[in-house]
N, C-alpha and C positions, 0 to 999 in steps of 0.2 A: 462372518464377523469382520468388521473393518479394522484397519490398523489402529485407529484411535480407540476402538473398543478393547482391543488386545492390550494396548498400553495402559488403559484404565484398569483392566483386570490384573495386569502385572503389578501395578502400584498397590492395588487392594490386597493382593496376595502377600506382597512384601510387608505391608503395614500389619496385616493380621498375624503374620509369622513373628514379627518383632514384638507386638503387643501381647500375644498369647504364649509365645515360646514354642508353639507347635511347629514341627519340622514339615515345611511345605516345599522342600527343595526340589522334588521331582516335578511337582506342578509348576513351580516357577521356571524350571529349566525348559519344560515343555512349551510354556507360553513364550519364553524368550526365543526359542527355536522358531516358533511360528512368526514372531515379529521380525527376526532376521530374514526369514524367507520372503516376507512381504516387502521389507525394505529393499531387497535386492531386485525387485521388479523394476523394469524401465518405466519411464513416464507414460508410455503408450498403454501400459497395463493398469494405470490408475484412472478410475472414472472421473468425470468432471465433478460429480457431487462429492467424491472423496477429496478432491483438491479443495473444494469449498470448505470442507470440514477441517482440512489441514490448515487453511488460512485463518481459521478461527480458534486454533489452539491457544489457550490462555498464556502459555509460556513461550509462544512464538516471539521473536525479537521485535520490539516496537521501534519507533523513530529514535527515541532517546538511547535505546540500547545500541543502535548503529552509531549514533553521535559519539558515545563513549569509546567505541572501538575504532572508528574511522577518522574522526575529526578532533581537533584540539582548539583551545582558546574560544570555545563557544560562549557567546554572551546573549542571553535571552532578552529580547525587547518586548515590553508589555503594552497592552492597550491599543485601542483604535483612535484615541483622541476625540471620541464622540460619546461613547456609552460606557464601555467597560473592558475588562481583560478576559478574553475567551480562552480557557485552558485546553479546549479541544484542538485549537490550531495555534501552534507556537512557532517561534523562529528568531533569527538573529544572525549576526556575522559569526564566522568560524574559519578555521584553517583546515584545508585539505592538503597535507604535506606543506609545501611552501606557498600554496595558493590561498588567497583570501576569497571566501565565497559567502553567499547569503543563503541561509537555510530557511525553508518554509515547510512546516511539518504538521501533519495530523497525528495527534498522540492519543492512544487509547490507554486505559488503566490496566493495572496488573491484578487488582482484586476489586471487590465490590465498592469499597470506600474510594479507591483511586478512580474507578470508572464513573462514579457519581461526580467526582471533581472534574473529570475530563468530559463529562456528558457522553460517555461511550464513543468518544471521537467524532461526535456529530456537532459540527460548529454552528453557532448562531451568526447572524449578520455581522456582529462586531468582530468575529473571527476572520471573516473574509475581508473586512475593512482593515484589519490588522495586516493581512496579506498584501493589500494595496500599499500600505505604508512601507512594508519591507521591499516590495518591488520598486517603489520610488527611490528608496535608499540605494538599492542595488544598481539602478541606472545612474544615479548621481555619483556614486563612488566606483562605478565600473566593476561591480562584483558579479561573477557568474551566479545564476540562481540554480539551486538544487532543491526541488520540491519532492517531499516524501508523502505519498498518498496512502492512507490507511483509514478508511471510513466506509460504513455501509451507506452513508448519505448525509446530507445536511439535515440539521434538526428541523422537523416538520411541525413543531408546536405553534400554537396561536401567537405567543409572544414573539417568536422569530418572524412570523409572517407580518405581524404588526410593525416590526422594525425594518421591514423591507428585505426579507431573505432572498427572494428571487432577483431583486435589483442588485443586491450585494454580490451575488454569485455572477450575474451578468457583467458587472463592473470588473470583477476579478478576472474573468475570462478575457474581457477586452484589454485590460491592462497588461496581462501576461502576454497576449498576442503582440503587443507593441514594445516589448522589451528590446533594448538595443544591446543587450549583453547575452551571452550564451545561456540557455535555460534547459535543464534536464529534469524530467519528471520520472519518478520511480514508484511503481505500485508495489508496496511492501507485502501487503496481505489482502486487504479488501479495498476495492475501488468501486463505489456505488454512485451512480447517477451524477447529477450536477454538483453534488457535494465533492466528488472526486475531480470532475472536469474543471472546476474552478481553479485548481492549481495544476492542471494536467496539460496546459498548452505549451509544451516544451519543444525545442528543436529536436530533441530526442525523447522518446518515451520508452522506458525500460520496465521489465516486470520480473519479480522473483519467480522462480519456477513453480511454486505452489500458490501463487496469488490468483485472484480473479478480478475482472474489470468489466463492468456492464452497466447498461442504462437502468437496470432494475435488479434487485436481488432475486434468487430463485424462488424464495418463499412468496414474495409479493407477486411475482410473475404467475406462480401456480394459483394463487388466490384469485387472480383476475381471469386467467384462462380456464381453469378447472374448478374454480370456487372452492379450492381445498389446498391449503398450504402444505399438506402432506405429500402433494405431488411435486415437491421441490426437486427431487432427483431428476424427474422427467423434464422439468423446466430448465435445469442446469444443462442437460444434454442439448436441448433445443437452442439455448442462448449462445452456446459456444463461447463461454466467457473465460476460459483458462488461458494461461500464457502461451502454450503451443498453438492454440486456436488463433489467438490474436496476432502471433508472429506470422502464421500462414496467411492471414488476411491483410497483413501489412499495417496493422494498427499500432504495433510496437516494433521497435528496432532490434531489441535483443532480449532474450530470456536468460536471466542470471541463475546459474546452477545452485541448488541447495544440497546439503548433505542428504544421504539416503534416509528417507523417513520424514524429512522436513527440517526447516531451519531451526525449529525449537530444540532439536537434538544437538546442535553445535552452532552457537551464535557466532563464534569466532570465524568458522569456516564460511558461513554465509556473509559475514561482514567483509572478509578479505576479498571474496568474489565481487561483492558490490563495489568496494573501493577500486578494484582493478578496472571494472567497467566504467565507473565515473571518470577516472583519470584518463582512460583511453578516449572516451567521447569528448571530454573537455579539451584534450590535446587537438582533436580535429576541429572543434567548433571555435577555438580561440584563434585559429588561422583566418577566420572569416571576419569581414568588416561588419559594422552595425547594419548597413544596408543589406548585405548578403544574408545576415542572420534573420532580418525581418522577412526578406523574400523567401528564404528557405522554409521558415516556419509557416508562412501563409500558404505556400505551395504544398507543404506536407498535409495540412488539414483540409485544404480544398480538394485534394485528390483522394481522400478517404471515401470508400464506398463506390469508387469507379469500377465498372465492369464492362466486359465486352460480350456482345451477342455472337453466338456461333451459328 
């Protein structure tokens, strides 16, 4: 039984005990003991598929949860000045301590109603065109860009394709690559395909410890390779999509520690670690000129995937 299964079992036992008055103390204590044992495991003892499941916990902190704990004076800017306001991708200026920054964030919902409003964090073209607006403003007012990635991918519906989804993503990638200000991208939970890469062209790319970042989700990969989405655990292992994997491959610069058992168990702890990492990387990047930032960003991405034959 996985950690998530045990947590669900514990919640069910506690709810049953409260509603019926039946003493389930011994059962609850037993499950809690098993949970504590599993949380004490190091990250090398957590499978890739288990990390994917941790990234999808509904109570895991979202972009706005981190904004509440890390930033101040956030002002959300709406619309793409062409079609509408996409609630799956949000952003605006904010303060990180004494720094003024520009936030660009993918926001998922907390419940069914909120997920419908946010389109399950899958942005339409107008979301990425909103990101373009925010990047233009960041350059104009010399605001470092902090992009928070949290999506399984861009919205693949017909309406999105009709409004130029692929073009909007390509424009966002191009615009971010040309920023003359420091840019940091952070994968909070899920980072899927071009929908994530559209705001992932940073001078630094960071990942929360239990996040995943890949060209395709494990389920979709399994459906293509084995014609069965139930083979997703096998696909997750083959994709090497977790933070430790990507740090080893040089695709991300830093893995941000989470509390034992996942960020959903202690939002404040996760937020404090993220804040420390952001401030440390901004301190380094702000010493660089606009030309150096452009060169470093281009060099970073052009060297991904380089290997040596032995």
